[in-house]
C-alpha positions as CSV (number, residue, x, y, z in Angstrom):
1,M,0.0,0.0,0.0
2,V,1.2,3.5,-0.9
3,K,0.1,7.1,-0.4
4,G,-0.5,9.6,-3.1
5,F,-2.1,8.7,-6.4
6,P,-1.6,5.7,-8.7
7,N,0.0,6.4,-12.1
8,Y,-3.0,5.3,-14.1
9,L,-5.0,8.3,-13.1
10,R,-5.5,10.7,-16.0
11,N,-6.0,13.8,-13.9
12,P,-5.1,13.3,-10.3
13,S,-5.8,17.0,-9.4
14,S,-9.5,16.3,-10.0
15,I,-9.7,13.9,-7.1
16,S,-11.4,15.2,-4.0
17,M,-12.9,12.9,-1.4
18,W,-15.0,13.1,1.8
19,A,-13.7,10.0,3.5
20,G,-13.8,10.8,7.2
21,A,-10.6,9.9,9.0
22,V,-9.8,7.0,6.7
23,N,-6.1,6.6,5.8
24,L,-6.2,6.9,2.0
25,D,-3.4,4.4,1.3
26,Y,-4.1,2.3,-1.9
27,E,-3.2,-1.0,-3.4
28,P,-2.4,-0.4,-7.1
29,L,-4.3,-2.2,-9.7
30,T,-2.2,-4.2,-12.2
31,A,-2.1,-3.2,-15.8
32,E,-4.5,-6.1,-16.6
33,E,-6.9,-4.9,-13.8
34,V,-6.9,-1.4,-15.1
35,A,-7.9,-2.7,-18.6
36,I,-10.7,-4.7,-17.0
37,F,-11.8,-1.6,-15.0
38,D,-11.9,0.6,-18.1
39,R,-13.7,-2.0,-20.2
40,D,-16.3,-2.7,-17.5
41,L,-16.9,0.9,-16.5
42,Q,-17.7,1.6,-20.2
43,R,-20.1,-1.3,-20.2
44,L,-21.7,-0.3,-16.9
45,A,-22.2,3.3,-18.1
46,G,-23.7,2.0,-21.4
47,Y,-26.4,-0.2,-19.8
48,F,-27.3,2.4,-17.1
49,A,-27.6,5.3,-19.6
50,S,-30.6,6.0,-21.7
51,T,-28.8,8.8,-23.5
52,R,-25.2,9.5,-24.4
53,D,-25.2,12.5,-22.0
54,L,-26.1,10.2,-19.1
55,E,-23.4,7.7,-20.2
56,R,-20.8,10.6,-20.1
57,V,-22.0,11.5,-16.5
58,I,-20.6,8.2,-15.3
59,L,-17.5,8.0,-17.5
60,E,-16.4,11.5,-16.5
61,D,-15.8,10.2,-13.0
62,R,-13.4,7.5,-14.2
63,D,-10.4,8.7,-12.1
64,I,-12.5,8.9,-9.0
65,Y,-13.9,5.4,-9.4
66,I,-10.6,3.7,-10.3
67,Y,-8.9,5.5,-7.3
68,A,-11.7,4.2,-5.1
69,A,-11.2,0.7,-6.5
70,S,-7.5,1.0,-5.5
71,L,-8.5,2.1,-2.0
72,A,-11.0,-0.7,-1.6
73,K,-8.4,-3.2,-2.9
74,A,-6.1,-2.1,-0.1
75,Q,-8.8,-2.4,2.6
76,I,-10.6,-5.6,1.6
77,N,-8.8,-9.0,1.6
78,V,-9.0,-9.9,-2.1
79,S,-7.1,-11.9,-4.6
80,G,-7.5,-9.3,-7.4
81,F,-9.9,-7.1,-9.2
82,G,-12.5,-8.7,-11.5
83,G,-14.7,-5.9,-12.6
84,L,-18.4,-6.5,-13.2
85,T,-18.1,-10.3,-13.0
86,P,-15.5,-11.1,-10.4
87,G,-14.4,-14.6,-9.5
88,S,-14.4,-16.0,-6.0
89,G,-12.2,-13.9,-3.7
90,Q,-11.9,-11.1,-6.2
91,L,-13.0,-7.5,-5.8
92,G,-15.9,-6.6,-8.1
93,M,-17.9,-3.4,-8.8
94,Q,-21.6,-2.6,-9.4
95,L,-23.8,0.4,-9.2
96,I,-24.8,1.2,-5.6
97,R,-28.0,-0.7,-4.8
98,S,-30.8,0.5,-2.5
99,K,-30.3,-2.9,-0.7
100,T,-26.9,-1.7,0.5
101,I,-27.9,1.8,1.6
102,L,-31.6,1.6,2.6
103,G,-32.1,-2.1,3.0
104,A,-35.0,-1.7,0.6
105,A,-36.1,-2.8,-2.9
106,N,-36.0,0.7,-4.3
107,W,-35.0,4.3,-3.6
108,L,-38.5,5.8,-3.1
109,Q,-38.9,7.5,0.3
110,T,-41.8,9.6,1.7
111,F,-40.9,12.8,3.7
112,A,-43.8,14.1,5.7
113,A,-42.4,17.6,6.5
114,A,-40.5,20.3,4.6
115,G,-37.0,21.2,5.9
116,W,-34.2,19.0,7.1
117,N,-34.9,15.2,7.0
118,N,-32.8,12.1,7.3
119,L,-31.9,10.9,3.8
120,F,-29.6,8.0,4.2
121,G,-29.3,6.7,7.8
122,T,-29.4,8.9,10.8
123,S,-26.9,10.3,13.3
124,A,-28.0,7.7,15.8
125,V,-28.2,4.8,13.3
126,P,-25.9,5.6,10.4
127,I,-25.5,3.4,7.3
128,D,-23.0,0.8,8.7
129,L,-20.8,-1.2,6.4
130,S,-19.7,-3.3,9.3
131,S,-23.2,-4.7,9.7
132,T,-23.9,-8.4,9.4
133,S,-27.6,-7.7,8.9
134,T,-29.1,-9.6,5.9
135,T,-31.4,-6.6,5.5
136,Y,-28.4,-4.8,4.1
137,G,-26.8,-7.9,2.5
138,N,-24.2,-8.4,5.3
139,P,-21.5,-6.0,4.1
140,Q,-19.1,-6.6,6.9
141,N,-15.5,-6.8,5.8
142,R,-16.6,-7.0,2.1
143,V,-17.8,-3.6,0.9
144,A,-16.7,0.0,0.2
145,I,-18.7,2.6,-1.7
146,C,-17.9,5.8,-3.7
147,I,-20.5,8.5,-4.4
148,P,-19.5,11.4,-6.6
149,K,-23.0,12.3,-7.7
150,L,-26.7,11.9,-6.7
151,F,-29.5,11.1,-9.1
152,D,-33.3,11.3,-8.8
153,I,-35.9,9.3,-10.7
154,T,-38.6,11.8,-9.5
155,L,-38.8,15.6,-9.8
156,P,-36.1,16.6,-7.3
157,K,-37.4,17.6,-3.8
158,F,-34.1,18.3,-2.1
159,Q,-32.3,21.7,-2.3
160,E,-29.4,20.9,0.0
161,A,-27.5,17.9,1.3
162,W,-25.3,17.4,4.3
163,F,-23.0,14.3,4.5
164,H,-21.3,12.9,7.6
165,V,-18.6,10.2,7.1
166,G,-17.3,8.4,10.1
167,T,-16.9,11.1,12.8
168,T,-16.4,14.0,10.3
169,D,-19.2,16.4,9.5
170,Y,-18.8,17.9,6.0
171,P,-20.2,21.3,4.9
172,I,-23.8,21.7,3.8
173,H,-24.0,22.2,0.0
174,S,-26.7,23.2,-2.4
175,L,-27.8,20.7,-4.9
176,S,-28.1,21.8,-8.5
177,F,-29.8,19.1,-10.7
178,M,-29.5,18.8,-14.4
179,Q,-32.2,16.9,-16.3
180,L,-31.0,14.1,-18.5
181,A,-33.5,11.9,-20.2
182,D,-35.8,10.3,-17.6
183,L,-33.8,11.3,-14.4
184,Y,-32.0,14.2,-12.7
185,V,-28.4,14.3,-11.7
186,A,-26.5,16.5,-9.2
187,R,-22.8,16.6,-8.7
188,L,-21.3,16.7,-5.1
189,P,-18.4,19.0,-4.3
190,A,-16.3,15.9,-3.4
191,A,-16.8,12.2,-3.8
192,V,-18.1,10.4,-0.7
193,F,-15.9,7.4,0.0
194,V,-16.9,5.0,2.8
195,G,-14.3,2.3,3.3
196,R,-14.5,-1.2,4.6
197,N,-16.7,-1.3,7.8
198,G,-17.1,2.5,7.6
199,R,-20.2,4.4,8.5
200,F,-22.0,7.5,7.1
201,Y,-25.3,9.3,7.0
202,A,-26.8,12.1,5.0
203,R,-29.5,14.7,5.7
204,G,-31.3,16.7,3.1
205,N,-33.3,19.9,3.0
206,V,-36.7,19.0,1.5
207,I,-39.0,21.3,-0.4
208,G,-42.7,20.6,0.3
209,N,-44.7,18.5,2.7
210,G,-45.7,14.9,2.2
211,V,-43.4,14.4,-0.8
212,V,-42.2,11.2,-2.4
213,S,-38.5,11.3,-3.4
214,G,-36.4,8.9,-5.5
215,L,-33.1,10.6,-4.6
216,A,-30.2,8.1,-4.7
217,P,-26.4,7.9,-4.7
218,L,-25.0,7.7,-8.2
219,G,-21.8,5.8,-7.6
220,L,-20.2,2.4,-7.3
221,T,-20.0,-0.4,-4.7
222,F,-16.7,-2.2,-4.6
223,A,-17.2,-5.6,-3.0
224,L,-16.1,-9.1,-2.7
225,A,-17.7,-11.4,-5.3
226,E,-19.3,-13.3,-2.5
227,Y,-21.2,-10.2,-1.4
228,M,-22.4,-9.5,-5.0
229,V,-23.8,-13.0,-5.6
230,S,-25.1,-13.9,-2.1
231,S,-28.7,-14.8,-1.6
232,T,-28.8,-12.0,1.0
233,Q,-28.9,-9.6,-1.9
234,E,-32.4,-10.6,-2.9
């Protein structure tokens, strides 16, 4: 493990992360693993996107994602990086699922009152990647996540967001959504990285009473293959 940035980043100066007190040492990906990552990120962006603009929204964060993959490789005991279809003991990647964050089948949530509401987890009960609960797929020792953007499948109801990673409270920031095809996307000022067994929660400033929101993290889960294929993911 080394500090700094791996040499396969195209623009290291673009990397900014909210990672709490995590030591950002990384385990470099091999040249073969970098090739797998770039191939599979392109595939992932292609099947997620309904327009080329939306595909670009994912691909433009390539450096953030591959750096996060290097961090996850250092933190999780893996035999290598296998991309979208990792083998046993390998690190894989997938879009962040509502199962991992909300313990639910989708991202829809109802917020009764306008103003500040708990969005993902709470200060008392944060999203906990050390949990062994099958509700969240049992992420302990097997999962890290990276969130550079948010997306919403409904008309956006949030005007601000406030992230807390580990014991660190990050600044409140306004959300500016761009409409792309059938969803909305907002960039965060820095990518949220929650490492192995880490915790985080987020609060959001809601516009309106009794609203249904589909706001979700647009990012990647890096996880052992065994997490990705487990029956606890149903």
